[in-house]
A tleap script that builds the chain and sets N, CA, C and O, in Angstrom:
source leaprc.protein.ff14SB
mol = sequence {
  NMET ALA GLY ALA ILE ALA GLN GLN THR ALA
  GLN ASN LEU ARG ALA ALA LEU ASP GLU VAL
  LEU ARG SER SER PRO GLU VAL PRO SER THR
  ALA LEU ALA ALA PHE GLY ARG LEU VAL GLU
  VAL LEU GLU ALA ASN ALA ASP ALA VAL VAL
  PHE ALA ALA ASP ALA THR VAL SER THR GLN
  GLU ALA ALA ALA LEU LEU GLY VAL SER ARG
  MET THR ILE VAL ARG LEU VAL ASP ARG GLY
  GLU LEU THR ALA GLU GLY GLY ALA VAL HIE
  ARG ARG ILE SER THR SER GLU LEU ALA ARG
  TYR GLN ALA GLU SER SER ARG ARG ARG ARG
  SER ALA ILE ALA GLU LEU ALA ASP ASP ILE
  ASN GLU ASP THR PRO PRO ASP ARG VAL ILE
  GLU THR CARG
}
set mol.1.N position { -52.462 112.927 -107.513 }
set mol.1.CA position { -51.135 113.949 -107.615 }
set mol.1.C position { -51.586 115.102 -108.068 }
set mol.1.O position { -52.423 115.400 -108.919 }
set mol.2.N position { -50.648 115.921 -107.107 }
set mol.2.CA position { -50.703 117.318 -107.700 }
set mol.2.C position { -50.290 118.002 -108.629 }
set mol.2.O position { -49.167 117.683 -109.019 }
set mol.3.N position { -50.959 119.157 -109.343 }
set mol.3.CA position { -51.019 119.185 -110.665 }
set mol.3.C position { -50.241 120.768 -110.381 }
set mol.3.O position { -49.966 121.202 -109.263 }
set mol.4.N position { -50.072 121.221 -111.223 }
set mol.4.CA position { -48.762 122.532 -111.381 }
set mol.4.C position { -49.465 123.853 -110.849 }
set mol.4.O position { -49.052 124.903 -110.357 }
set mol.5.N position { -50.557 123.398 -111.128 }
set mol.5.CA position { -51.324 124.665 -109.889 }
set mol.5.C position { -52.484 123.916 -109.055 }
set mol.5.O position { -53.180 122.988 -109.468 }
set mol.6.N position { -52.533 124.545 -107.755 }
set mol.6.CA position { -53.362 123.985 -106.851 }
set mol.6.C position { -54.714 124.021 -106.983 }
set mol.6.O position { -55.065 124.786 -107.881 }
set mol.7.N position { -55.691 123.414 -106.353 }
set mol.7.CA position { -57.319 123.033 -106.445 }
set mol.7.C position { -58.019 124.485 -106.205 }
set mol.7.O position { -59.014 125.054 -106.653 }
set mol.8.N position { -57.093 124.760 -105.363 }
set mol.8.CA position { -57.933 126.351 -104.992 }
set mol.8.C position { -57.984 127.408 -106.014 }
set mol.8.O position { -58.937 128.098 -106.374 }
set mol.9.N position { -56.567 127.389 -106.467 }
set mol.9.CA position { -56.206 128.078 -107.725 }
set mol.9.C position { -57.146 127.855 -108.792 }
set mol.9.O position { -57.686 128.693 -109.513 }
set mol.10.N position { -57.273 126.473 -108.785 }
set mol.10.CA position { -58.229 126.261 -110.356 }
set mol.10.C position { -59.533 126.548 -110.110 }
set mol.10.O position { -60.326 126.883 -110.990 }
set mol.11.N position { -59.832 126.417 -108.796 }
set mol.11.CA position { -61.401 127.073 -108.978 }
set mol.11.C position { -61.679 128.585 -109.107 }
set mol.11.O position { -62.710 129.118 -109.518 }
set mol.12.N position { -60.300 129.289 -108.576 }
set mol.12.CA position { -60.623 130.608 -108.941 }
set mol.12.C position { -60.539 130.931 -110.440 }
set mol.12.O position { -61.265 131.730 -111.032 }
set mol.13.N position { -59.638 130.261 -110.919 }
set mol.13.CA position { -59.434 130.594 -112.512 }
set mol.13.C position { -60.843 130.405 -113.127 }
set mol.13.O position { -61.463 131.299 -113.704 }
set mol.14.N position { -61.308 129.041 -112.922 }
set mol.14.CA position { -62.579 128.965 -113.382 }
set mol.14.C position { -63.705 129.810 -113.263 }
set mol.14.O position { -64.395 130.175 -114.214 }
set mol.15.N position { -63.930 130.206 -111.733 }
set mol.15.CA position { -64.782 130.945 -111.285 }
set mol.15.C position { -64.790 132.433 -112.503 }
set mol.15.O position { -65.719 132.874 -113.179 }
set mol.16.N position { -63.480 132.850 -112.397 }
set mol.16.CA position { -63.067 134.024 -113.513 }
set mol.16.C position { -63.297 133.816 -114.670 }
set mol.16.O position { -63.653 134.816 -115.294 }
set mol.17.N position { -63.218 132.661 -115.362 }
set mol.17.CA position { -63.730 132.529 -116.803 }
set mol.17.C position { -65.684 132.498 -116.517 }
set mol.17.O position { -66.252 133.274 -117.286 }
set mol.18.N position { -66.282 132.018 -115.917 }
set mol.18.CA position { -67.475 132.020 -115.583 }
set mol.18.C position { -68.083 133.849 -115.666 }
set mol.18.O position { -68.895 134.428 -116.388 }
set mol.19.N position { -67.436 134.163 -114.836 }
set mol.19.CA position { -66.998 135.423 -114.884 }
set mol.19.C position { -67.119 136.262 -116.466 }
set mol.19.O position { -68.063 136.937 -116.876 }
set mol.20.N position { -66.051 136.005 -117.029 }
set mol.20.CA position { -65.812 136.656 -118.486 }
set mol.20.C position { -67.139 136.134 -119.134 }
set mol.20.O position { -67.848 136.885 -119.803 }
set mol.21.N position { -67.403 135.013 -118.945 }
set mol.21.CA position { -68.220 134.386 -120.164 }
set mol.21.C position { -69.740 135.007 -120.018 }
set mol.21.O position { -70.537 135.028 -120.956 }
set mol.22.N position { -69.990 135.457 -118.832 }
set mol.22.CA position { -71.187 136.391 -118.280 }
set mol.22.C position { -71.442 137.758 -118.723 }
set mol.22.O position { -72.529 138.132 -119.163 }
set mol.23.N position { -70.065 138.737 -118.553 }
set mol.23.CA position { -69.917 139.672 -118.830 }
set mol.23.C position { -69.590 140.047 -120.454 }
set mol.23.O position { -69.975 141.025 -121.095 }
set mol.24.N position { -68.905 139.133 -120.801 }
set mol.24.CA position { -68.479 139.336 -122.725 }
set mol.24.C position { -69.080 138.531 -123.443 }
set mol.24.O position { -68.586 137.434 -123.704 }
set mol.25.N position { -69.968 138.822 -123.788 }
set mol.25.CA position { -70.478 137.929 -124.607 }
set mol.25.C position { -69.619 138.039 -126.198 }
set mol.25.O position { -69.874 137.212 -127.074 }
set mol.26.N position { -69.009 138.705 -126.332 }
set mol.26.CA position { -68.011 138.592 -127.400 }
set mol.26.C position { -67.012 137.743 -127.873 }
set mol.26.O position { -66.564 137.568 -129.006 }
set mol.27.N position { -66.679 137.122 -126.508 }
set mol.27.CA position { -65.625 136.164 -126.465 }
set mol.27.C position { -66.223 134.588 -126.730 }
set mol.27.O position { -67.067 133.886 -126.172 }
set mol.28.N position { -65.122 134.400 -128.133 }
set mol.28.CA position { -66.156 132.907 -128.554 }
set mol.28.C position { -65.908 131.714 -127.352 }
set mol.28.O position { -64.944 131.425 -126.642 }
set mol.29.N position { -67.153 131.232 -127.490 }
set mol.29.CA position { -67.395 129.848 -126.298 }
set mol.29.C position { -65.681 129.060 -126.675 }
set mol.29.O position { -65.037 128.707 -125.686 }
set mol.30.N position { -65.198 128.887 -127.749 }
set mol.30.CA position { -64.402 127.955 -128.122 }
set mol.30.C position { -63.079 128.844 -127.323 }
set mol.30.O position { -62.222 128.045 -126.947 }
set mol.31.N position { -62.798 130.017 -127.051 }
set mol.31.CA position { -61.894 130.540 -126.257 }
set mol.31.C position { -61.869 129.817 -125.152 }
set mol.31.O position { -61.047 128.949 -124.858 }
set mol.32.N position { -62.971 130.261 -124.414 }
set mol.32.CA position { -63.564 129.945 -123.127 }
set mol.32.C position { -63.271 128.583 -122.733 }
set mol.32.O position { -62.756 128.251 -121.665 }
set mol.33.N position { -63.698 127.695 -123.827 }
set mol.33.CA position { -63.380 126.240 -123.413 }
set mol.33.C position { -61.774 125.750 -123.443 }
set mol.33.O position { -61.111 124.925 -122.813 }
set mol.34.N position { -61.491 126.789 -124.610 }
set mol.34.CA position { -60.103 126.431 -124.267 }
set mol.34.C position { -59.156 126.646 -123.159 }
set mol.34.O position { -58.230 125.897 -122.848 }
set mol.35.N position { -59.492 127.751 -122.602 }
set mol.35.CA position { -59.131 128.202 -121.051 }
set mol.35.C position { -59.177 127.103 -120.230 }
set mol.35.O position { -58.255 126.640 -119.559 }
set mol.36.N position { -60.788 126.550 -120.365 }
set mol.36.CA position { -61.015 125.551 -119.337 }
set mol.36.C position { -60.295 124.654 -119.456 }
set mol.36.O position { -59.674 124.347 -118.438 }
set mol.37.N position { -60.087 123.969 -120.513 }
set mol.37.CA position { -59.266 122.734 -121.034 }
set mol.37.C position { -57.724 123.056 -119.974 }
set mol.37.O position { -57.176 122.302 -119.170 }
set mol.38.N position { -57.435 124.203 -120.310 }
set mol.38.CA position { -56.211 124.467 -119.991 }
set mol.38.C position { -55.811 124.621 -118.207 }
set mol.38.O position { -54.745 124.535 -117.598 }
set mol.39.N position { -57.247 124.887 -117.769 }
set mol.39.CA position { -56.824 125.027 -116.511 }
set mol.39.C position { -57.279 124.050 -115.892 }
set mol.39.O position { -57.198 124.198 -114.672 }
set mol.40.N position { -57.872 122.802 -116.327 }
set mol.40.CA position { -57.853 120.950 -116.284 }
set mol.40.C position { -56.565 120.406 -115.991 }
set mol.40.O position { -56.089 119.865 -114.992 }
set mol.41.N position { -56.007 120.768 -117.431 }
set mol.41.CA position { -54.492 119.815 -117.516 }
set mol.41.C position { -53.696 120.789 -116.240 }
set mol.41.O position { -53.470 120.257 -115.153 }
set mol.42.N position { -53.407 121.876 -116.434 }
set mol.42.CA position { -52.213 122.234 -114.910 }
set mol.42.C position { -52.906 122.235 -113.643 }
set mol.42.O position { -52.278 122.556 -112.634 }
set mol.43.N position { -54.312 121.866 -113.563 }
set mol.43.CA position { -54.726 121.630 -112.476 }
set mol.43.C position { -53.855 119.679 -111.901 }
set mol.43.O position { -53.348 119.312 -110.841 }
set mol.44.N position { -54.086 118.963 -113.223 }
set mol.44.CA position { -54.360 117.564 -113.370 }
set mol.44.C position { -53.075 117.444 -113.765 }
set mol.44.O position { -53.313 116.639 -114.666 }
set mol.45.N position { -51.910 117.591 -113.821 }
set mol.45.CA position { -50.475 117.510 -114.170 }
set mol.45.C position { -49.532 118.537 -113.604 }
set mol.45.O position { -49.590 119.739 -113.862 }
set mol.46.N position { -48.639 117.944 -112.794 }
set mol.46.CA position { -47.439 118.718 -112.695 }
set mol.46.C position { -46.486 118.604 -113.691 }
set mol.46.O position { -45.471 119.242 -113.415 }
set mol.47.N position { -46.446 118.027 -114.739 }
set mol.47.CA position { -45.512 118.341 -115.330 }
set mol.47.C position { -46.074 119.023 -116.555 }
set mol.47.O position { -45.479 118.863 -117.621 }
set mol.48.N position { -47.169 119.773 -116.506 }
set mol.48.CA position { -47.439 120.286 -117.585 }
set mol.48.C position { -47.124 121.572 -117.922 }
set mol.48.O position { -47.402 122.463 -117.119 }
set mol.49.N position { -46.534 121.862 -119.082 }
set mol.49.CA position { -46.022 122.821 -119.791 }
set mol.49.C position { -46.457 123.725 -120.793 }
set mol.49.O position { -46.923 123.056 -121.715 }
set mol.50.N position { -46.541 125.338 -121.117 }
set mol.50.CA position { -47.771 125.612 -121.708 }
set mol.50.C position { -46.497 126.395 -122.571 }
set mol.50.O position { -45.632 127.090 -122.037 }
set mol.51.N position { -46.616 126.084 -124.125 }
set mol.51.CA position { -45.725 127.185 -124.978 }
set mol.51.C position { -46.764 127.787 -126.133 }
set mol.51.O position { -47.818 127.313 -126.556 }
set mol.52.N position { -46.003 129.116 -126.507 }
set mol.52.CA position { -46.757 129.709 -127.649 }
set mol.52.C position { -46.721 128.684 -128.896 }
set mol.52.O position { -45.870 127.795 -128.902 }
set mol.53.N position { -47.536 128.794 -129.826 }
set mol.53.CA position { -47.399 127.639 -130.850 }
set mol.53.C position { -46.158 128.120 -131.644 }
set mol.53.O position { -45.506 127.244 -132.212 }
set mol.54.N position { -45.831 129.170 -131.731 }
set mol.54.CA position { -44.508 129.084 -132.450 }
set mol.54.C position { -43.201 128.793 -131.706 }
set mol.54.O position { -42.197 128.373 -132.282 }
set mol.55.N position { -43.266 129.020 -130.509 }
set mol.55.CA position { -42.030 128.785 -129.774 }
set mol.55.C position { -41.083 128.361 -129.877 }
set mol.55.O position { -41.467 127.307 -130.384 }
set mol.56.N position { -39.796 128.232 -129.817 }
set mol.56.CA position { -38.444 126.956 -130.089 }
set mol.56.C position { -37.853 127.427 -128.840 }
set mol.56.O position { -37.983 128.531 -128.312 }
set mol.57.N position { -37.279 126.557 -128.509 }
set mol.57.CA position { -36.423 125.594 -127.267 }
set mol.57.C position { -35.180 125.041 -127.779 }
set mol.57.O position { -34.991 124.348 -128.779 }
set mol.58.N position { -34.421 125.451 -126.961 }
set mol.58.CA position { -32.492 125.114 -127.278 }
set mol.58.C position { -32.286 123.431 -127.136 }
set mol.58.O position { -32.941 122.731 -126.364 }
set mol.59.N position { -31.605 123.119 -127.729 }
set mol.59.CA position { -31.610 121.890 -127.496 }
set mol.59.C position { -31.306 121.061 -126.093 }
set mol.59.O position { -31.319 119.834 -125.998 }
set mol.60.N position { -31.039 121.967 -125.063 }
set mol.60.CA position { -30.484 121.295 -123.932 }
set mol.60.C position { -32.304 121.826 -123.179 }
set mol.60.O position { -32.710 121.254 -122.168 }
set mol.61.N position { -32.974 122.697 -123.725 }
set mol.61.CA position { -34.463 122.509 -123.293 }
set mol.61.C position { -35.038 121.784 -123.681 }
set mol.61.O position { -35.779 121.294 -122.829 }
set mol.62.N position { -35.132 121.382 -124.608 }
set mol.62.CA position { -35.622 120.245 -125.464 }
set mol.62.C position { -35.381 118.738 -124.886 }
set mol.62.O position { -36.119 117.772 -125.081 }
set mol.63.N position { -34.330 118.764 -124.229 }
set mol.63.CA position { -33.521 117.720 -123.808 }
set mol.63.C position { -34.313 117.352 -122.390 }
set mol.63.O position { -34.596 116.191 -122.092 }
set mol.64.N position { -34.565 118.264 -121.731 }
set mol.64.CA position { -34.936 118.810 -120.576 }
set mol.64.C position { -36.900 118.128 -120.618 }
set mol.64.O position { -37.418 117.318 -119.849 }
set mol.65.N position { -37.489 118.814 -121.730 }
set mol.65.CA position { -38.594 118.441 -121.999 }
set mol.65.C position { -38.918 116.505 -121.772 }
set mol.65.O position { -39.637 115.979 -120.923 }
set mol.66.N position { -38.190 115.911 -122.735 }
set mol.66.CA position { -38.595 115.083 -123.358 }
set mol.66.C position { -37.564 113.681 -122.469 }
set mol.66.O position { -37.376 112.503 -122.774 }
set mol.67.N position { -37.063 114.572 -121.242 }
set mol.67.CA position { -36.405 113.455 -120.662 }
set mol.67.C position { -35.002 113.242 -120.837 }
set mol.67.O position { -34.493 112.455 -120.040 }
set mol.68.N position { -34.310 113.727 -121.639 }
set mol.68.CA position { -33.504 112.850 -122.351 }
set mol.68.C position { -31.837 113.591 -122.279 }
set mol.68.O position { -31.675 114.753 -121.909 }
set mol.69.N position { -30.767 112.740 -122.675 }
set mol.69.CA position { -29.817 114.036 -122.981 }
set mol.69.C position { -29.640 115.267 -123.949 }
set mol.69.O position { -30.243 115.234 -125.022 }
set mol.70.N position { -29.035 116.096 -123.711 }
set mol.70.CA position { -28.912 117.436 -124.921 }
set mol.70.C position { -28.124 116.459 -125.911 }
set mol.70.O position { -28.340 116.642 -127.109 }
set mol.71.N position { -27.195 115.394 -125.534 }
set mol.71.CA position { -26.848 114.938 -127.085 }
set mol.71.C position { -27.207 113.820 -127.132 }
set mol.71.O position { -26.349 112.974 -127.383 }
set mol.72.N position { -28.498 113.427 -126.925 }
set mol.72.CA position { -29.603 112.537 -127.500 }
set mol.72.C position { -30.461 113.021 -128.543 }
set mol.72.O position { -31.023 112.396 -129.442 }
set mol.73.N position { -30.465 114.635 -128.180 }
set mol.73.CA position { -31.294 115.538 -128.984 }
set mol.73.C position { -30.649 115.708 -130.199 }
set mol.73.O position { -31.330 115.620 -131.220 }
set mol.74.N position { -29.124 116.000 -130.302 }
set mol.74.CA position { -28.265 116.757 -130.958 }
set mol.74.C position { -28.496 115.139 -131.923 }
set mol.74.O position { -28.998 115.360 -133.025 }
set mol.75.N position { -28.293 114.088 -131.729 }
set mol.75.CA position { -27.857 113.253 -132.484 }
set mol.75.C position { -29.400 112.986 -133.252 }
set mol.75.O position { -29.320 112.705 -134.447 }
set mol.76.N position { -30.536 113.040 -132.764 }
set mol.76.CA position { -31.652 113.125 -133.386 }
set mol.76.C position { -31.778 113.824 -134.357 }
set mol.76.O position { -32.160 113.506 -135.483 }
set mol.77.N position { -31.436 114.890 -133.928 }
set mol.77.CA position { -31.668 116.227 -135.311 }
set mol.77.C position { -30.424 115.863 -136.069 }
set mol.77.O position { -30.543 116.311 -137.210 }
set mol.78.N position { -29.031 115.102 -135.880 }
set mol.78.CA position { -28.455 114.880 -137.027 }
set mol.78.C position { -29.335 113.616 -137.886 }
set mol.78.O position { -29.453 113.797 -139.098 }
set mol.79.N position { -29.770 112.721 -137.463 }
set mol.79.CA position { -30.315 111.790 -137.911 }
set mol.79.C position { -31.513 111.915 -138.339 }
set mol.79.O position { -32.206 110.899 -138.396 }
set mol.80.N position { -32.167 113.451 -138.831 }
set mol.80.CA position { -33.409 113.464 -138.840 }
set mol.80.C position { -34.493 113.460 -138.358 }
set mol.80.O position { -35.460 113.894 -138.983 }
set mol.81.N position { -34.591 112.938 -137.055 }
set mol.81.CA position { -35.708 112.394 -136.564 }
set mol.81.C position { -36.445 113.871 -135.804 }
set mol.81.O position { -37.656 113.998 -135.620 }
set mol.82.N position { -35.681 114.616 -135.537 }
set mol.82.CA position { -36.347 116.004 -135.409 }
set mol.82.C position { -35.915 117.170 -136.229 }
set mol.82.O position { -34.718 117.030 -136.482 }
set mol.83.N position { -36.249 117.927 -136.589 }
set mol.83.CA position { -36.122 119.406 -137.000 }
set mol.83.C position { -35.784 120.415 -136.051 }
set mol.83.O position { -36.306 120.696 -134.972 }
set mol.84.N position { -34.742 120.942 -136.699 }
set mol.84.CA position { -34.242 122.199 -135.830 }
set mol.84.C position { -34.097 123.433 -136.744 }
set mol.84.O position { -34.072 123.257 -137.962 }
set mol.85.N position { -34.007 124.561 -136.271 }
set mol.85.CA position { -33.603 125.603 -136.975 }
set mol.85.C position { -31.926 126.030 -136.421 }
set mol.85.O position { -31.412 125.709 -135.349 }
set mol.86.N position { -31.369 126.779 -137.446 }
set mol.86.CA position { -29.911 126.856 -136.859 }
set mol.86.C position { -28.937 126.467 -137.307 }
set mol.86.O position { -29.075 125.644 -138.212 }
set mol.87.N position { -27.941 126.739 -137.028 }
set mol.87.CA position { -26.411 126.064 -137.159 }
set mol.87.C position { -26.524 124.674 -136.565 }
set mol.87.O position { -27.661 124.269 -136.324 }
set mol.88.N position { -25.608 123.984 -136.329 }
set mol.88.CA position { -24.764 123.121 -135.557 }
set mol.88.C position { -24.901 123.641 -133.822 }
set mol.88.O position { -25.547 123.126 -132.910 }
set mol.89.N position { -23.863 125.066 -133.831 }
set mol.89.CA position { -24.048 125.463 -132.742 }
set mol.89.C position { -25.081 126.103 -131.784 }
set mol.89.O position { -25.058 125.964 -130.561 }
set mol.90.N position { -26.053 126.871 -132.531 }
set mol.90.CA position { -27.030 127.213 -131.878 }
set mol.90.C position { -28.963 126.508 -132.458 }
set mol.90.O position { -30.003 127.135 -132.256 }
set mol.91.N position { -28.916 125.865 -132.780 }
set mol.91.CA position { -30.510 124.872 -132.552 }
set mol.91.C position { -30.981 125.214 -131.876 }
set mol.91.O position { -30.581 125.333 -130.718 }
set mol.92.N position { -32.299 125.597 -132.407 }
set mol.92.CA position { -33.247 125.954 -132.002 }
set mol.92.C position { -34.546 124.825 -132.481 }
set mol.92.O position { -34.568 124.576 -133.687 }
set mol.93.N position { -35.330 124.321 -131.842 }
set mol.93.CA position { -36.136 123.398 -132.236 }
set mol.93.C position { -37.871 123.535 -131.974 }
set mol.93.O position { -38.311 123.330 -130.843 }
set mol.94.N position { -38.652 123.841 -132.937 }
set mol.94.CA position { -40.163 124.212 -132.163 }
set mol.94.C position { -40.664 123.329 -131.354 }
set mol.94.O position { -40.379 122.141 -131.508 }
set mol.95.N position { -41.607 123.801 -130.219 }
set mol.95.CA position { -42.705 123.071 -129.539 }
set mol.95.C position { -43.557 121.819 -130.236 }
set mol.95.O position { -43.717 120.679 -129.799 }
set mol.96.N position { -44.014 122.378 -131.380 }
set mol.96.CA position { -44.988 121.649 -132.277 }
set mol.96.C position { -43.741 120.363 -132.826 }
set mol.96.O position { -44.024 119.169 -132.926 }
set mol.97.N position { -42.883 120.734 -133.014 }
set mol.97.CA position { -42.118 119.310 -133.439 }
set mol.97.C position { -41.486 118.461 -132.124 }
set mol.97.O position { -41.061 117.313 -132.247 }
set mol.98.N position { -41.487 119.121 -130.985 }
set mol.98.CA position { -40.895 118.257 -130.057 }
set mol.98.C position { -42.530 117.425 -129.843 }
set mol.98.O position { -42.610 116.197 -129.792 }
set mol.99.N position { -43.623 118.251 -129.748 }
set mol.99.CA position { -44.686 117.605 -129.610 }
set mol.99.C position { -45.085 115.995 -130.430 }
set mol.99.O position { -45.605 114.960 -130.014 }
set mol.100.N position { -44.403 116.539 -132.116 }
set mol.100.CA position { -44.703 115.522 -133.010 }
set mol.100.C position { -43.342 114.343 -132.581 }
set mol.100.O position { -43.399 113.365 -133.326 }
set mol.101.N position { -42.756 114.302 -132.066 }
set mol.101.CA position { -41.910 113.956 -132.012 }
set mol.101.C position { -42.198 112.965 -130.900 }
set mol.101.O position { -41.999 111.780 -131.169 }
set mol.102.N position { -42.624 113.271 -129.724 }
set mol.102.CA position { -43.045 112.563 -128.538 }
set mol.102.C position { -44.080 111.538 -129.266 }
set mol.102.O position { -44.045 110.307 -129.254 }
set mol.103.N position { -44.877 112.279 -129.809 }
set mol.103.CA position { -46.312 111.477 -130.243 }
set mol.103.C position { -45.870 110.517 -130.699 }
set mol.103.O position { -46.157 109.430 -130.196 }
set mol.104.N position { -45.015 110.610 -131.821 }
set mol.104.CA position { -44.411 109.305 -132.641 }
set mol.104.C position { -44.098 108.215 -131.865 }
set mol.104.O position { -44.337 107.017 -132.020 }
set mol.105.N position { -43.355 109.005 -130.755 }
set mol.105.CA position { -42.283 107.695 -129.988 }
set mol.105.C position { -43.040 106.981 -128.935 }
set mol.105.O position { -42.634 105.946 -128.404 }
set mol.106.N position { -44.454 107.730 -128.578 }
set mol.106.CA position { -45.497 106.976 -128.280 }
set mol.106.C position { -45.822 105.825 -128.742 }
set mol.106.O position { -45.833 104.687 -128.274 }
set mol.107.N position { -46.175 106.445 -130.070 }
set mol.107.CA position { -46.790 105.255 -130.727 }
set mol.107.C position { -45.654 104.263 -130.943 }
set mol.107.O position { -46.065 103.139 -130.655 }
set mol.108.N position { -44.532 104.247 -131.293 }
set mol.108.CA position { -43.919 103.410 -131.825 }
set mol.108.C position { -43.869 102.394 -130.125 }
set mol.108.O position { -44.031 101.174 -130.083 }
set mol.109.N position { -43.643 103.172 -129.049 }
set mol.109.CA position { -43.598 102.192 -127.900 }
set mol.109.C position { -44.582 101.307 -127.813 }
set mol.109.O position { -44.490 100.096 -127.608 }
set mol.110.N position { -45.839 102.171 -128.032 }
set mol.110.CA position { -47.113 101.095 -127.663 }
set mol.110.C position { -47.387 99.921 -128.517 }
set mol.110.O position { -47.706 98.847 -128.007 }
set mol.111.N position { -47.260 100.098 -129.967 }
set mol.111.CA position { -46.990 99.465 -130.940 }
set mol.111.C position { -45.751 97.945 -130.715 }
set mol.111.O position { -45.951 96.742 -130.887 }
set mol.112.N position { -44.620 98.627 -130.316 }
set mol.112.CA position { -43.737 97.511 -129.973 }
set mol.112.C position { -44.416 96.835 -128.920 }
set mol.112.O position { -44.694 95.687 -129.268 }
set mol.113.N position { -44.852 97.155 -127.570 }
set mol.113.CA position { -45.459 96.635 -126.717 }
set mol.113.C position { -46.659 95.852 -127.121 }
set mol.113.O position { -47.013 94.981 -126.327 }
set mol.114.N position { -47.185 95.969 -127.957 }
set mol.114.CA position { -48.249 95.023 -128.586 }
set mol.114.C position { -48.143 94.327 -129.248 }
set mol.114.O position { -49.061 93.566 -129.556 }
set mol.115.N position { -46.833 94.285 -129.813 }
set mol.115.CA position { -46.408 93.122 -130.709 }
set mol.115.C position { -45.700 92.198 -129.790 }
set mol.115.O position { -45.747 90.974 -129.911 }
set mol.116.N position { -45.025 92.842 -128.844 }
set mol.116.CA position { -44.147 91.797 -127.646 }
set mol.116.C position { -45.468 90.962 -127.460 }
set mol.116.O position { -45.584 89.878 -128.030 }
set mol.117.N position { -46.403 91.442 -126.707 }
set mol.117.CA position { -47.818 91.018 -126.054 }
set mol.117.C position { -48.074 89.919 -126.641 }
set mol.117.O position { -48.214 88.814 -126.118 }
set mol.118.N position { -48.152 90.260 -127.961 }
set mol.118.CA position { -49.426 89.167 -129.292 }
set mol.118.C position { -47.864 87.830 -129.061 }
set mol.118.O position { -48.218 86.761 -128.564 }
set mol.119.N position { -46.562 87.942 -129.359 }
set mol.119.CA position { -45.749 86.989 -128.948 }
set mol.119.C position { -45.624 85.981 -127.673 }
set mol.119.O position { -45.118 84.859 -127.657 }
set mol.120.N position { -46.157 86.618 -126.743 }
set mol.120.CA position { -46.248 86.029 -125.441 }
set mol.120.C position { -47.835 85.018 -125.409 }
set mol.120.O position { -48.706 85.693 -125.959 }
set mol.121.N position { -48.325 83.827 -124.994 }
set mol.121.CA position { -49.142 83.519 -124.786 }
set mol.121.C position { -49.394 82.065 -124.123 }
set mol.121.O position { -48.429 81.380 -123.785 }
set mol.122.N position { -50.544 81.679 -123.973 }
set mol.122.CA position { -50.305 80.540 -122.436 }
set mol.122.C position { -49.350 79.784 -123.046 }
set mol.122.O position { -48.396 79.864 -122.272 }
set mol.123.N position { -48.993 79.028 -124.060 }
set mol.123.CA position { -48.162 78.341 -124.588 }
set mol.123.C position { -46.750 78.642 -124.309 }
set mol.123.O position { -45.979 77.701 -124.120 }
set mol.124.N position { -46.232 80.147 -124.253 }
set mol.124.CA position { -44.641 80.703 -124.270 }
set mol.124.C position { -44.239 80.042 -123.070 }
set mol.124.O position { -44.858 80.272 -122.031 }
set mol.125.N position { -42.978 79.004 -123.094 }
set mol.125.CA position { -42.358 79.004 -122.020 }
set mol.125.C position { -41.829 80.079 -121.149 }
set mol.125.O position { -41.367 81.064 -121.725 }
set mol.126.N position { -41.821 80.049 -119.684 }
set mol.126.CA position { -41.182 81.097 -119.191 }
set mol.126.C position { -40.001 81.649 -119.428 }
set mol.126.O position { -39.586 82.802 -119.315 }
set mol.127.N position { -39.388 80.377 -119.870 }
set mol.127.CA position { -38.037 81.169 -119.807 }
set mol.127.C position { -37.660 81.168 -121.455 }
set mol.127.O position { -36.489 81.100 -121.829 }
set mol.128.N position { -38.646 81.241 -122.268 }
set mol.128.CA position { -38.312 81.796 -123.471 }
set mol.128.C position { -37.472 83.237 -123.964 }
set mol.128.O position { -37.981 84.301 -123.609 }
set mol.129.N position { -36.583 83.267 -124.529 }
set mol.129.CA position { -36.537 84.549 -124.810 }
set mol.129.C position { -37.003 84.803 -126.421 }
set mol.129.O position { -36.878 84.132 -127.445 }
set mol.130.N position { -37.606 86.125 -126.112 }
set mol.130.CA position { -38.388 87.229 -127.248 }
set mol.130.C position { -37.344 88.068 -127.617 }
set mol.130.O position { -36.664 88.721 -126.825 }
set mol.131.N position { -37.182 88.037 -129.196 }
set mol.131.CA position { -36.326 88.816 -129.461 }
set mol.131.C position { -37.014 90.231 -129.589 }
set mol.131.O position { -38.021 90.090 -130.283 }
set mol.132.N position { -36.847 91.627 -129.159 }
set mol.132.CA position { -37.387 92.593 -129.503 }
set mol.132.C position { -36.711 93.126 -130.550 }
set mol.132.O position { -37.492 93.969 -130.992 }
set mol.133.N position { -35.857 93.139 -131.125 }
set mol.133.CA position { -35.274 94.031 -131.984 }
set mol.133.C position { -34.513 92.747 -133.161 }
set mol.133.O position { -33.860 93.115 -134.137 }
savepdb mol mol.pdb
quit
């Protein structure tokens, strides 16, 4: 799968990082490692998006990032599952809050799949209905 940046661009960025490391000993190795990881993520994932730690997005932008409708985001905010700043008209959601929600959703999905898998064994008839809720 093609990433957000081409392989040649990633190689050029890695070379530039190596040059900075050799010529600027004052740059912390942790910063260079973070930039290296960023290049890896951008090279491997076409869907990678990078935001500042304190960035906020609109409900429409949040919906696009999570792959849901804007109304789903509004409902999540209204139910308290997502925290937003601002009023009912111009809500802003921090990108860290979106990451938290996405991680929690993934955890819940994995847990539900594991429970479902535990309910199925060799003795389960193929036509047995398994309740999921």
